[in-house]
N, C-alpha and C positions, 0 to 999 in steps of 0.2 A: 422702628422698621423693622418689619418680620422678611421670610426669606421671599414670601411672594410677591412681596412690593418692589424688589429687587430685581428678579424674573419674570421675561413676557410669556403669558401662556396665549395657546391660542384656542379658540373654543375647545376643542373636542383633548387638548390639554387638562383642561379644571380640575376633571374627577383626579388625574394621576398626582403618584407621588411626586412632590419633587427632585430626591435624590432617581427617581425612574428619569422622568424628565433628561436631565442633566444626562443621564447614561445614555441615553437615546441617543441624544442631540451629540457627544460625543462618539458613539458608536457610527451615525453618518457623518461626521465631519472623518472621519478615521477614513469611512469605504470612499467618500468624495475623493481623497488625499490620494487613495495608494490605487483608486481604479485607470484602469491601464498599466500601473505602472512595473506591474509582476508579466499579465499577461501570460498566467502559467510557469516562469520560467523563474529559476531562484538568481539571486546575484551572479551566480558562474556564468546564465544561459543557459543554464543545465533545467531538465523537465523538472516539475515537483510531483508529476505521477508516479506514482509506486504502488504497484498490485500486492495485498495483504497474502501471508505466505503461512501455511498452519505447514509444521511440520512433526511427524511419530515416524518413534524409532522401538522397533519391536527386534526380537531376538535373532530375525534374520533376513528384515529388510528397513529400509527409512523408503517414509511413504511422503512425501512431497502434496499438498495443494493450496493453487495461486485462484485467485478470483480474477477474471478480467472477463468480466462484463461487457457485454457489445461488443467482444472481439472474436475472433473464425483460426482456425488454428493454423492458416494462410498468415497470419498476423501477427504466428511467432514463432524465434528461433530458439531450439534448444540445444545445449551443449554441454557437456560431461569434458574441464578440463584439469588435470592436476588435482583432483578429488574437492576440484568446483563446480556445479551444477550450475550450469548460467542460464540464464534466461530475460530474453531482450523480445524488443515488440515498438508497435508503432501502436499507438491508440489514435483512429483519425477522429476528428470531429468533421462529421457532415452539415454544413453549413444550410440552412433549408430561411431561405428569403420569402416573405409575405409583406406585400405593403400596408402600409399604417401597419400591423400588428405591435406584439414586444414579446420580444425571444430578451430568455434567461440561464445562460448557462451554469449549472453546478458540479453538472458532471467534471471529471478530471479525463484530458486526454495531452498525450503527448507523449513521445517516443520514452520509453523505462529500462532499465538490465536491473537484475536484480543476481547478485552472487551468494550460492548459498553452500557454504563452506564443511565436507562432509569429514567425519573423522573415523573411520571404518574404511577397508579395502572394500572395493563394490567388484562385482564381475560384470563389466563395463558393455558387452556382448548382450548383456540378458537384462537392459536398463527398459523399463516398460512406461510409454506415455499416452494417457489418453487425454481427449475432448471434451465436452458434455455440457449444455447448458450455462456457457461464460469459466466454466474451471477447467482450468487442466490438472491431471491430477497424475504424478513421476513417481511411479517406484522402483527404486535402486536396491537391485539384489547384491549380500554383505558375500564377502567371498569365501571361500570353507574357511581359510585360515583364521576369518571372525567369527565363524561358527564354534570352536572347538568349545567342550565345555572346562569350565573352569575345573582349576585341578587344587586339591587342599593341600596348603604346606603345612610340614609337621614343623611348629615351632622348639630348639633343643634349648632344654635351660643350660644357663652357660654357669658355671663353676666357678 
């Protein structure tokens, strides 16, 4: 008795590899069991939406770019507290109803909060933020004390 004798195939599955069919059935089973269980929330009820962040640091500035597609600057709160850049907001789902239609949502929605620690002293009064095409850009200028040039230290031979 072969594997094909044990497994039940639909007409459109007969040309697929048996392992792929089992994998697809397991994926469907998992999706069916988990459907509606999370509703974009983790076990603690916290949103799973977390925007992607790029951080670059050069000699005089720290640049932070945050992907926030589908959002407006009015949806975002930005603060700098105790050398932590705090970015929070909410990406809202605008549900559109259509009679007899099918809707599938793959985009992430919900409240988010990102805390980005900054190791350098920052000129808080000179922090700049801009928002364009779903990208939040924040420029944190380093304090003068951070910009001092490196001092060469002479090593003395101990005898």
